[in-house]
Backbone as CSV, one residue per row, in Angstrom:
resi,resn,N_x,N_y,N_z,CA_x,CA_y,CA_z,C_x,C_y,C_z
1,MET,-6.707,-5.427,-17.428,-6.509,-5.092,-16.094,-6.888,-6.299,-15.276
2,ALA,-5.883,-6.921,-14.345,-5.778,-8.417,-13.715,-6.649,-7.773,-12.663
3,ASN,-7.483,-9.165,-12.047,-8.189,-9.297,-11.025,-7.346,-8.757,-9.573
4,LEU,-8.072,-8.162,-8.768,-6.972,-7.922,-7.345,-7.622,-9.437,-7.039
5,GLU,-6.474,-9.672,-6.210,-6.712,-10.794,-5.268,-6.593,-10.464,-3.578
6,LEU,-7.571,-10.839,-3.081,-7.522,-10.473,-1.487,-7.166,-11.539,-0.658
7,ASP,-6.854,-11.347,0.284,-6.321,-12.064,1.206,-6.867,-11.747,2.699
8,LEU,-7.825,-12.079,3.384,-8.763,-11.780,4.821,-8.035,-12.735,6.225
9,PHE,-7.935,-12.273,7.099,-7.439,-12.876,8.264,-7.949,-12.296,9.477
10,LEU,-7.750,-13.050,10.681,-7.954,-11.850,11.991,-6.674,-11.370,12.237
11,CYS,-7.204,-10.415,13.098,-5.969,-9.389,13.848,-6.711,-9.279,15.302
12,ARG,-5.992,-8.812,16.307,-6.407,-8.544,17.601,-7.551,-9.867,18.100
13,THR,-8.521,-9.291,18.524,-9.711,-10.252,19.063,-10.576,-10.985,18.107
14,ASP,-11.237,-9.597,17.120,-12.136,-10.028,16.497,-12.041,-8.946,15.195
15,ASN,-11.065,-8.307,14.980,-10.802,-7.317,13.806,-10.507,-8.154,12.504
16,PHE,-10.879,-7.989,11.436,-10.758,-8.818,10.230,-9.723,-7.848,9.809
17,GLY,-8.185,-8.542,9.163,-7.307,-7.557,8.363,-7.638,-8.359,6.832
18,VAL,-7.158,-7.186,5.826,-7.471,-7.361,4.707,-6.314,-6.830,3.961
19,LEU,-5.918,-7.570,2.872,-4.666,-7.415,2.164,-5.499,-7.025,0.181
20,VAL,-5.184,-6.167,-0.032,-6.032,-6.036,-1.530,-4.353,-6.224,-2.459
21,HIS,-4.114,-6.961,-3.189,-2.891,-6.961,-3.895,-3.543,-6.916,-5.752
22,ASP,-2.670,-6.154,-6.457,-2.917,-6.331,-7.874,-1.683,-7.070,-8.460
23,PRO,-1.657,-8.072,-9.176,-1.008,-8.782,-9.340,0.156,-8.636,-10.429
24,GLU,-0.535,-7.284,-11.438,0.457,-6.860,-12.767,1.477,-5.862,-12.073
25,SER,0.979,-5.040,-10.958,2.126,-4.157,-10.362,2.791,-4.292,-9.182
26,GLY,2.542,-5.395,-8.309,2.798,-5.559,-6.858,2.165,-5.044,-5.942
27,ALA,1.424,-3.776,-6.714,0.676,-3.047,-5.250,-0.074,-3.690,-4.763
28,THR,0.012,-3.439,-2.961,-0.571,-4.055,-2.199,-1.029,-3.095,-1.032
29,ALA,-2.138,-3.190,-0.634,-2.976,-2.339,0.080,-3.577,-2.903,1.395
30,SER,-3.115,-2.629,2.758,-3.904,-3.184,3.687,-5.304,-2.416,4.009
31,ILE,-6.433,-2.579,4.409,-7.439,-2.214,4.790,-7.260,-2.004,6.456
32,ASP,-7.031,-0.923,6.473,-6.769,-0.447,8.141,-5.512,-1.185,8.291
33,ALA,-5.165,-1.417,9.693,-3.975,-1.657,10.206,-4.095,-1.996,11.428
34,PRO,-5.021,-3.414,11.540,-5.257,-3.372,13.285,-4.441,-3.886,14.065
35,GLU,-3.056,-4.761,13.177,-2.472,-5.341,14.383,-1.404,-5.675,13.557
36,GLU,0.065,-5.406,14.160,1.172,-5.675,12.920,1.350,-6.648,12.763
37,GLN,1.708,-8.054,13.606,2.425,-9.484,13.252,1.175,-10.047,12.294
38,PRO,-0.045,-10.116,12.547,-0.860,-10.787,11.320,-0.846,-10.303,9.999
39,ILE,-0.442,-8.946,10.001,-0.358,-8.062,8.549,0.923,-8.773,7.962
40,LEU,2.109,-8.599,8.576,3.479,-9.084,8.379,3.179,-10.545,7.565
41,GLY,2.600,-11.400,8.864,2.520,-12.907,8.427,1.492,-13.136,6.895
42,ALA,0.482,-12.307,6.899,-0.179,-12.713,5.516,0.529,-11.908,4.351
43,LEU,1.459,-10.941,4.752,2.370,-10.620,3.494,3.286,-11.617,3.065
44,LYS,3.994,-12.151,4.236,4.991,-13.009,4.230,4.531,-14.175,3.449
45,ARG,3.244,-14.972,3.791,2.517,-15.804,3.221,2.180,-16.251,1.659
46,ARG,2.144,-15.135,1.241,1.422,-14.459,-0.020,2.750,-13.827,-0.678
47,GLY,3.936,-13.579,-0.360,4.819,-13.095,-1.388,5.010,-11.663,-1.458
48,TRP,3.823,-10.991,-0.903,3.366,-9.390,-1.420,4.356,-8.446,-0.595
49,THR,4.492,-7.267,-1.077,4.844,-5.966,-0.238,3.965,-5.005,-0.109
50,LEU,3.915,-4.372,0.833,3.183,-3.391,1.381,3.422,-2.257,0.970
51,THR,2.580,-1.572,0.019,2.451,-0.271,-0.982,1.701,0.636,-0.196
52,HIS,0.610,0.351,0.311,-0.523,1.399,0.882,-1.189,0.646,2.398
53,ILE,-1.456,1.691,2.983,-2.410,1.568,4.229,-3.668,2.523,3.449
54,LEU,-5.142,2.012,3.594,-6.355,2.430,3.394,-6.796,2.649,4.730
55,THR,-6.790,3.507,5.130,-7.666,3.767,6.864,-9.047,4.367,6.652
56,THR,-9.808,3.870,7.535,-11.188,4.264,7.440,-11.465,5.252,8.396
57,HIS,-11.217,4.968,9.880,-11.101,5.924,10.619,-10.120,5.846,11.746
58,HIS,-10.177,6.598,13.081,-9.199,6.871,13.752,-8.998,5.662,14.891
59,HIS,-9.974,4.898,15.335,-10.175,4.428,16.599,-8.901,3.311,16.183
60,PRO,-8.000,2.769,17.689,-6.640,2.337,17.695,-6.626,0.840,17.126
61,ASP,-7.556,0.486,17.224,-8.242,-0.914,16.474,-7.873,-1.089,14.994
62,HIS,-8.278,0.129,14.389,-7.984,0.255,13.055,-6.434,0.833,12.750
63,VAL,-5.815,1.568,13.559,-4.397,2.141,12.895,-3.280,1.653,13.791
64,SER,-3.217,0.961,14.860,-2.592,0.908,15.919,-0.928,0.558,15.193
65,ALA,-1.139,-0.143,13.854,0.235,-0.764,13.271,0.500,0.226,11.803
66,ASN,-0.021,1.422,11.890,0.410,2.327,10.758,1.577,2.611,10.723
67,LEU,2.224,3.166,12.145,3.685,3.685,12.179,4.510,2.604,11.842
68,ALA,4.247,1.007,12.652,5.286,0.342,12.006,5.423,-0.097,10.618
69,LEU,4.300,-0.464,10.168,4.118,-0.878,8.669,4.791,0.100,7.632
70,LYS,4.653,1.604,8.144,4.752,2.505,7.019,6.558,2.576,7.557
71,GLU,6.841,2.320,8.485,8.307,2.241,8.907,9.042,0.969,7.896
72,ALA,8.090,-0.058,7.922,9.093,-1.295,7.620,9.051,-1.393,5.823
73,PHE,7.965,-0.566,5.500,7.825,-0.742,4.029,7.683,0.769,3.318
74,ASP,7.560,1.730,4.128,7.301,2.970,3.311,6.260,3.154,2.874
75,ALA,5.158,2.443,3.286,3.735,2.346,2.924,3.078,4.102,2.626
76,THR,2.720,3.748,1.840,1.530,5.270,1.795,0.462,5.362,2.223
77,ILE,0.032,5.981,3.437,-1.463,6.018,4.154,-2.222,6.876,3.849
78,ILE,-3.538,6.564,3.202,-4.615,7.611,2.488,-5.588,7.037,3.664
79,GLY,-6.469,8.396,4.291,-7.403,8.264,5.304,-8.189,9.202,4.848
80,PRO,-9.098,9.592,5.992,-10.315,10.572,6.116,-9.399,11.749,6.107
81,GLU,-9.921,13.018,5.373,-9.687,14.283,5.854,-10.163,14.803,7.338
82,ASN,-11.163,14.524,7.462,-12.087,14.751,8.988,-11.722,14.194,9.678
83,GLU,-10.646,13.492,9.800,-10.155,12.719,11.038,-8.355,13.023,10.874
84,ALA,-7.963,13.628,10.111,-6.565,13.573,9.345,-5.548,13.871,11.018
85,GLY,-5.949,14.374,11.708,-5.088,14.819,13.080,-4.902,13.511,13.469
86,LYS,-6.065,12.759,13.516,-5.992,11.635,14.425,-5.307,10.047,13.761
87,ILE,-4.690,10.192,12.660,-4.379,9.057,11.914,-2.968,8.938,11.966
88,PRO,-2.318,8.216,12.676,-0.920,7.821,12.607,-0.306,7.898,11.052
89,GLY,0.779,8.828,10.916,1.533,8.430,9.805,0.613,8.955,8.324
90,ILE,-0.390,9.525,8.608,-1.305,9.763,7.469,-0.296,10.631,6.188
91,ASP,-0.131,10.247,4.685,0.167,10.786,3.972,-0.884,11.894,2.989
92,GLN,-1.876,11.017,2.783,-2.767,11.606,1.772,-4.324,11.751,2.526
93,THR,-4.920,12.633,2.326,-6.255,12.759,2.837,-7.254,12.766,1.700
94,ILE,-8.315,12.275,1.914,-9.484,12.135,1.028,-10.816,12.237,1.794
95,GLY,-11.718,12.923,1.261,-13.160,13.184,1.659,-14.567,12.436,1.041
96,ASP,-15.297,12.853,1.020,-16.807,12.553,0.754,-16.772,12.675,-1.410
97,GLY,-16.931,12.109,-1.871,-16.891,11.994,-3.415,-15.681,11.969,-4.175
98,GLY,-14.291,11.801,-3.201,-13.026,11.709,-3.795,-12.947,10.340,-4.306
99,HIS,-11.749,10.627,-5.118,-11.436,9.308,-5.493,-10.204,9.178,-6.146
100,PHE,-9.407,7.915,-6.166,-7.942,7.851,-6.478,-7.715,6.857,-6.843
101,ASP,-6.755,6.527,-7.835,-5.997,5.362,-8.512,-5.086,4.656,-7.382
102,PHE,-5.622,3.248,-7.421,-4.875,2.117,-7.043,-4.361,0.986,-7.888
103,ALA,-2.929,1.056,-8.201,-2.591,0.138,-9.430,-3.417,0.180,-10.813
104,GLY,-4.079,1.386,-11.229,-4.923,1.142,-12.315,-6.367,1.223,-12.095
105,HIS,-6.666,0.455,-10.495,-8.230,0.510,-10.389,-8.578,1.652,-9.270
106,ARG,-9.740,1.770,-10.067,-10.414,3.206,-9.420,-11.062,3.294,-8.208
107,VAL,-10.430,3.911,-7.069,-11.075,3.749,-5.763,-11.948,4.981,-5.543
108,ASP,-13.178,4.875,-4.900,-14.128,5.928,-4.616,-14.225,5.932,-3.351
109,VAL,-14.260,7.031,-2.579,-14.902,7.406,-1.220,-16.130,7.821,-0.849
110,PHE,-16.620,7.193,0.336,-17.767,7.634,0.553,-17.430,7.986,2.394
111,GLU,-17.964,9.128,2.480,-17.834,9.789,3.908,-19.010,9.127,4.560
112,THR,-18.901,8.130,5.666,-20.022,7.568,6.263,-19.640,7.618,7.790
113,PRO,-20.302,9.388,8.316,-20.207,9.420,9.669,-21.401,8.371,10.744
114,GLY,-21.060,8.415,11.729,-21.933,7.719,12.576,-20.957,7.021,13.440
115,HIS,-20.320,6.055,13.198,-19.432,5.293,14.072,-18.814,6.315,14.618
116,THR,-17.873,6.791,13.849,-17.094,7.969,13.978,-17.638,9.066,13.075
117,ALA,-16.974,10.573,13.382,-17.265,11.786,12.834,-16.991,11.773,11.341
118,GLY,-15.752,11.195,11.286,-15.270,11.062,9.766,-14.767,9.655,9.307
119,HIS,-15.397,8.798,9.438,-15.473,7.504,8.943,-15.721,7.348,7.566
120,ILE,-14.790,6.867,6.902,-14.902,6.496,5.041,-14.819,5.238,4.770
121,CYS,-15.498,4.965,3.609,-15.335,3.509,3.201,-14.992,3.508,1.926
122,PHE,-14.172,2.950,1.462,-13.658,2.686,0.051,-14.311,1.720,-1.116
123,HIS,-14.411,2.183,-2.017,-15.606,1.446,-3.243,-14.742,1.455,-4.261
124,PHE,-14.382,0.257,-4.669,-13.579,-0.372,-5.970,-14.666,-0.665,-6.960
125,PRO,-15.446,0.433,-7.635,-16.588,0.291,-8.156,-16.114,-0.577,-9.566
126,ASP,-15.101,-1.074,-10.266,-15.029,-1.468,-11.496,-14.811,-3.258,-11.214
127,ASP,-14.443,-3.211,-9.750,-13.730,-4.534,-8.923,-15.245,-4.853,-8.060
128,LYS,-16.082,-4.174,-8.120,-17.251,-4.564,-7.329,-16.841,-4.753,-5.657
129,LEU,-16.361,-4.033,-5.094,-15.783,-4.308,-3.720,-15.904,-3.001,-2.920
130,LEU,-16.327,-2.946,-1.802,-16.626,-2.184,-0.836,-15.789,-2.656,0.504
131,PHE,-15.101,-1.837,1.322,-14.606,-2.072,2.421,-15.378,-0.959,3.061
132,SER,-15.999,-1.723,4.149,-16.994,-0.606,5.039,-16.692,-0.727,6.077
133,ALA,-15.613,-1.431,6.755,-15.329,-1.241,8.311,-15.995,-1.310,9.572
134,ASP,-16.375,-0.208,9.834,-17.163,0.107,11.149,-18.460,0.501,10.881
135,THR,-18.668,0.958,9.416,-19.964,1.069,9.193,-21.106,0.275,9.075
136,LEU,-20.459,-0.356,8.164,-21.779,-1.776,7.320,-21.060,-2.611,8.084
137,PHE,-21.505,-3.919,8.788,-21.105,-5.344,9.016,-22.220,-6.037,8.111
138,ALA,-21.935,-7.484,8.642,-22.744,-8.290,8.110,-23.750,-8.518,9.212
139,LEU,-25.130,-8.303,8.605,-25.872,-8.362,9.575,-26.025,-7.391,10.907
140,GLY,-25.245,-6.233,10.652,-25.498,-5.103,11.378,-24.936,-3.794,11.171
141,CYS,-24.690,-2.633,11.800,-23.892,-1.596,11.552,-22.756,-1.056,12.858
142,GLY,-22.178,-0.434,12.917,-21.360,0.296,13.834,-22.033,1.037,15.176
143,ARG,-21.579,0.633,16.010,-21.861,1.822,17.111,-21.861,3.214,17.273
144,LEU,-22.709,3.390,17.473,-22.807,5.251,17.191,-21.953,5.681,18.353
145,PHE,-20.667,5.963,18.180,-19.891,6.861,19.027,-19.887,8.287,18.978
146,GLU,-19.605,8.466,17.799,-19.530,10.119,17.763,-20.649,10.696,16.836
147,GLY,-21.578,9.817,16.022,-22.787,10.249,15.269,-23.913,9.979,15.697
148,THR,-25.033,10.489,15.064,-26.459,10.146,15.433,-26.966,9.197,14.839
149,PRO,-28.379,8.474,15.090,-28.692,7.577,14.563,-29.079,8.224,12.774
150,ALA,-29.512,9.473,13.064,-29.626,9.671,11.515,-28.514,10.313,10.505
151,GLN,-27.199,10.188,11.083,-26.202,10.444,10.099,-25.800,9.166,9.654
152,MET,-26.181,7.714,10.813,-25.687,6.659,10.445,-26.920,6.414,9.257
153,TRP,-28.023,6.547,9.608,-29.098,6.101,8.492,-28.517,6.750,7.030
154,ALA,-28.137,8.240,7.019,-27.766,8.380,5.637,-26.491,7.855,5.456
155,SER,-25.875,7.606,6.004,-24.638,6.764,5.100,-24.836,5.233,4.880
156,LEU,-25.816,4.750,5.435,-26.259,3.627,5.219,-26.857,3.370,3.834
157,GLN,-27.700,4.713,3.701,-28.403,4.861,2.336,-27.342,5.137,1.499
158,LYS,-26.284,5.514,1.660,-25.057,5.927,0.542,-24.825,4.616,0.066
159,LEU,-24.483,3.627,1.058,-23.819,2.121,0.527,-25.161,1.673,-0.086
160,MET,-26.130,1.695,0.443,-27.236,0.497,-0.167,-27.308,1.267,-1.597
161,ALA,-27.277,2.357,-2.029,-27.517,2.660,-3.791,-26.110,1.825,-4.663
162,LEU,-25.234,1.156,-3.826,-24.768,0.520,-4.851,-24.961,-0.611,-5.264
163,PRO,-24.406,-1.511,-6.374,-25.303,-2.555,-6.947,-25.170,-3.579,-6.141
164,ASP,-26.351,-4.668,-6.413,-26.614,-5.697,-5.095,-25.256,-6.594,-5.401
165,ASP,-24.678,-6.684,-6.247,-23.824,-7.804,-6.515,-22.240,-7.292,-5.808
166,THR,-22.454,-6.090,-5.225,-20.756,-5.672,-4.763,-20.624,-6.491,-3.575
167,THR,-19.512,-7.017,-3.334,-18.927,-7.845,-2.257,-18.401,-6.744,-1.226
168,ILE,-18.554,-6.883,-0.103,-18.300,-6.168,0.948,-17.376,-7.098,2.356
169,TYR,-16.321,-6.266,2.251,-15.617,-7.003,3.121,-15.890,-5.552,4.660
170,PHE,-15.851,-6.262,5.507,-16.187,-5.400,6.851,-15.169,-5.722,8.038
171,GLY,-15.078,-4.762,9.018,-14.424,-4.706,10.261,-14.214,-5.707,11.207
172,HIS,-15.248,-6.221,11.643,-15.129,-6.952,12.607,-15.937,-8.583,12.650
173,GLU,-15.758,-9.631,12.955,-16.105,-10.802,13.136,-17.199,-10.540,14.423
174,TYR,-18.470,-9.953,14.373,-19.591,-9.980,15.085,-20.729,-10.704,14.413
175,THR,-20.699,-11.012,13.420,-21.920,-11.810,12.492,-22.686,-12.721,13.261
176,GLN,-22.297,-13.534,14.236,-23.111,-14.256,14.807,-23.966,-13.800,15.953
177,SER,-23.361,-13.041,16.871,-24.042,-12.134,17.698,-24.958,-11.029,17.031
178,ASN,-24.622,-10.588,15.869,-25.799,-9.564,14.967,-26.850,-10.295,14.637
179,ALA,-26.461,-11.878,14.278,-27.708,-12.755,13.638,-28.929,-12.953,14.654
180,ARG,-28.357,-13.241,16.015,-29.304,-13.361,17.066,-29.802,-12.364,17.412
181,PHE,-29.341,-11.080,17.301,-30.131,-9.671,17.617,-30.997,-9.555,16.576
182,ALA,-30.762,-9.861,14.974,-31.642,-9.419,14.219,-32.658,-10.366,14.372
183,LEU,-32.379,-11.212,14.593,-34.081,-12.248,14.680,-34.940,-11.717,15.618
184,THR,-34.579,-10.826,16.676,-35.262,-10.484,17.555,-36.051,-9.539,17.174
185,VAL,-35.628,-8.712,16.048,-36.476,-7.506,15.542,-36.994,-7.951,14.279
186,ASP,-36.632,-8.879,13.485,-37.396,-9.502,12.170,-37.142,-10.904,12.137
187,PRO,-38.583,-11.396,12.889,-37.966,-12.851,13.474,-39.122,-13.925,12.399
188,GLN,-39.621,-13.019,11.545,-40.609,-13.926,10.375,-39.876,-13.659,9.402
189,ASN,-38.408,-13.525,9.277,-37.895,-13.404,7.894,-37.208,-14.770,7.633
190,ASP,-37.561,-15.425,6.819,-36.956,-16.895,6.451,-35.383,-16.748,5.824
191,ALA,-35.541,-15.822,5.109,-33.861,-15.691,4.599,-33.161,-15.362,5.675
192,LEU,-33.239,-14.533,6.502,-32.653,-14.113,7.656,-32.254,-15.626,8.781
193,LYS,-33.345,-16.475,8.695,-33.415,-17.423,9.306,-32.545,-18.649,8.963
194,GLU,-32.480,-18.914,7.287,-31.581,-19.703,7.017,-30.222,-18.902,6.832
195,ARG,-29.751,-17.869,7.025,-29.054,-17.248,7.015,-28.184,-17.405,8.369
196,ALA,-28.809,-17.442,9.555,-28.521,-17.332,10.723,-28.138,-18.677,11.150
197,ALA,-28.444,-19.991,10.297,-27.796,-21.279,10.545,-26.881,-21.225,9.713
198,GLU,-26.658,-20.931,8.456,-25.561,-20.885,7.921,-24.410,-20.366,8.660
199,ILE,-24.311,-19.287,9.194,-23.414,-18.122,9.993,-22.902,-19.513,11.251
200,ASP,-24.247,-19.765,11.923,-23.834,-20.702,13.087,-22.975,-21.937,12.432
201,ALA,-23.237,-22.703,11.316,-22.487,-23.729,10.818,-20.814,-23.136,10.547
202,LEU,-20.549,-21.788,9.944,-19.615,-21.468,9.657,-18.620,-21.235,11.181
203,ARG,-19.246,-20.589,11.820,-18.278,-20.223,13.425,-18.014,-21.658,13.702
204,ALA,-19.144,-22.590,13.969,-18.527,-23.998,14.598,-17.189,-24.698,14.168
205,LYS,-16.896,-24.085,12.608,-15.944,-24.381,12.004,-14.884,-23.555,12.171
206,ASP,-14.923,-22.528,12.875,-13.938,-21.212,12.924,-13.835,-20.814,11.577
207,GLU,-14.902,-20.764,10.723,-14.514,-19.883,9.563,-15.137,-18.568,9.514
208,PRO,-14.669,-17.665,8.795,-15.117,-16.433,8.717,-16.329,-16.042,8.234
209,THR,-17.377,-15.446,8.768,-18.518,-14.596,7.890,-18.457,-13.733,6.891
210,ALA,-16.952,-13.203,6.366,-16.646,-12.081,5.659,-15.942,-13.012,4.457
211,PRO,-16.568,-12.389,3.178,-17.205,-11.346,2.685,-18.697,-11.684,2.976
212,THR,-19.483,-10.421,2.552,-20.770,-10.264,2.208,-21.088,-10.052,1.064
213,THR,-22.543,-9.607,0.673,-22.729,-8.852,-0.566,-23.730,-7.967,-0.203
214,LEU,-24.087,-6.929,-1.031,-25.025,-6.066,-0.573,-26.719,-6.415,-0.470
215,GLY,-26.653,-7.592,-1.765,-27.956,-7.884,-1.979,-28.237,-8.716,-0.704
216,LEU,-27.446,-9.394,-0.458,-27.725,-10.450,1.173,-28.262,-9.771,2.027
217,GLU,-27.436,-8.498,2.351,-27.618,-7.854,3.401,-29.242,-6.778,3.507
218,LYS,-28.955,-6.673,2.156,-30.611,-5.806,1.991,-31.687,-6.627,2.125
219,ARG,-31.504,-8.173,2.079,-32.481,-8.954,2.482,-32.591,-9.761,3.775
220,THR,-31.226,-9.482,4.756,-31.574,-9.916,5.756,-30.763,-9.045,7.183
221,ASN,-30.353,-8.055,6.803,-29.645,-6.890,7.777,-31.064,-6.036,7.864
222,PRO,-31.154,-6.127,9.524,-32.287,-5.181,9.730,-32.320,-3.779,9.783
223,PHE,-30.728,-3.253,9.995,-30.513,-1.930,10.157,-30.551,-1.582,8.672
224,LEU,-30.670,-2.180,7.477,-30.787,-1.802,6.144,-32.692,-2.128,5.717
225,ARG,-33.299,-2.382,6.857,-34.456,-2.614,6.216,-35.611,-1.827,6.974
226,PRO,-35.445,-0.949,7.582,-36.241,0.221,8.478,-38.031,0.252,7.683
227,HIS,-37.631,0.157,6.463,-38.819,0.355,5.508,-39.659,-1.165,5.533
228,ASP,-39.199,-2.198,6.195,-39.857,-3.270,5.938,-41.116,-3.301,7.125
229,ALA,-42.189,-3.989,6.300,-43.328,-3.893,7.009,-43.687,-4.734,8.213
230,ALA,-43.055,-6.023,7.900,-43.082,-6.701,9.661,-42.090,-6.298,10.542
231,ILE,-41.421,-5.760,9.982,-39.898,-5.075,10.972,-41.189,-4.198,11.980
232,ARG,-41.630,-3.015,11.020,-42.518,-2.323,11.693,-43.600,-2.709,12.240
233,THR,-44.017,-3.662,12.032,-45.191,-4.084,12.550,-44.693,-4.669,13.785
234,HIS,-43.595,-5.735,13.941,-42.939,-6.198,15.222,-42.704,-5.306,16.106
235,LEU,-42.629,-3.900,15.801,-41.897,-2.948,16.297,-42.892,-1.800,17.257
236,GLY,-44.158,-2.185,16.697,-45.431,-1.209,16.684,-44.941,-0.032,16.302
237,MET,-44.218,0.373,15.150,-43.662,1.702,14.460,-44.054,1.823,13.089
238,GLU,-45.445,1.483,12.985,-46.349,1.323,11.356,-46.293,2.672,10.772
239,SER,-46.281,4.050,11.665,-46.414,5.393,10.639,-45.111,5.922,11.228
240,ALA,-43.888,5.231,11.579,-42.972,5.859,11.755,-42.017,6.368,10.733
241,SER,-40.831,6.869,10.560,-40.060,7.358,9.461,-39.015,6.543,9.441
242,ASP,-38.403,6.027,8.335,-37.467,4.902,8.294,-36.055,5.217,9.309
243,ALA,-35.975,6.498,9.353,-34.940,7.043,10.009,-35.419,6.790,11.934
244,GLU,-36.417,7.026,11.900,-37.151,6.599,13.608,-37.104,4.977,13.792
245,VAL,-37.195,4.293,12.689,-37.098,2.665,12.951,-36.164,2.658,13.019
246,PHE,-35.465,3.055,12.243,-33.355,2.617,12.200,-32.992,3.096,13.779
247,ALA,-33.080,4.403,14.030,-32.986,4.656,15.490,-33.324,3.552,16.600
248,GLU,-34.585,3.261,16.451,-35.211,1.998,17.397,-34.205,0.918,17.432
249,ILE,-33.970,0.345,16.047,-33.409,-0.665,16.421,-31.968,-0.511,16.502
250,ARG,-31.332,0.533,16.448,-29.867,0.644,17.037,-30.049,0.837,18.568
251,LYS,-30.844,1.681,18.727,-31.158,1.651,20.548,-31.061,-0.135,21.113
252,ARG,-31.877,-0.574,20.494,-32.225,-2.058,20.916,-30.958,-3.030,20.906
253,LYS,-29.979,-2.645,19.860,-28.715,-3.501,19.472,-27.918,-2.867,20.644
254,ASP,-27.941,-1.798,21.257,-27.163,-1.179,22.228,-27.617,-1.954,23.413
255,ASN,-28.472,-2.221,23.671,-28.837,-2.826,25.011,-29.155,-4.649,24.793
256,PHE,-28.846,-5.352,23.764,-29.110,-6.704,23.351,-27.734,-7.447,24.269
C-alpha cells in the first residue's frame, strides 16, 4: 500500500485546507470544504481529482464548498451522524467508533463533542494521521460553542490515547495566538518557550504551523496538561480535578 500524499493550504482567512491523496487509486479526499477556489487550485496544481469530502462538523467555514465541489466532481461526502441534517450534500453518516475504507486505508472516527455537539475527528491508524479540525489545535482546543468543558476534556482524552508519533492536521492557523496564551498559564515550561519562538519564526516567514504531533502537544499544549503540577500551582488549583483545571484554562482563553 502506497503512502498517502498530503497537500496543505490556506482557505478563507485562517482555515487550513487539506487534501489527502492515494497515488495508487487516485482517490483524493478534502478534509472539510472551507472554500471552493483554494481547493480547486490545489487539485489543479497537484493534478488530482476529488473523490471524497470528509466533514468534521457543521460550521459554515468547514462546509461552505460542499455542494459546489460535489456538483463538480460527484464527490462522496462523509460526515457526523449527529449533525447530518446540518451538513450540505451529505451522503454517508458515521459516528463514534465507526470506521470506513479510503482507498485501502482504514479510517477510524472519534466523536469529539465540545466545539459542536456532534464534531468528529478522522484517524488513519496505519498512516499515523489525525484530522482534528476544531477539537484540537496546535497549542489549543476549540471554543465551546455547543458543548461543556467536561465534554471537551473527555473528547481530548480520546485523542490523547493515540500514539505520540501521530501527525495532526488541525482546522485553523491560530497557533501564534495560542502560544502567547499558553505561556500565561504554563510560564515555566521550557519546551513551550522554545516552541513559541519557533512558531514566531515560522509566521514571520508566512509559513504554516501545521501539522503538529501528539507528543509535541502533550509536552506544550496547556489544554492537554491540566494534570501538570506547575500549571496547577500557577492557577492556584493544586487540589482540583483535571476537568476543573481544564475548564479554568478554557475560561481564561475565552477572555484572553
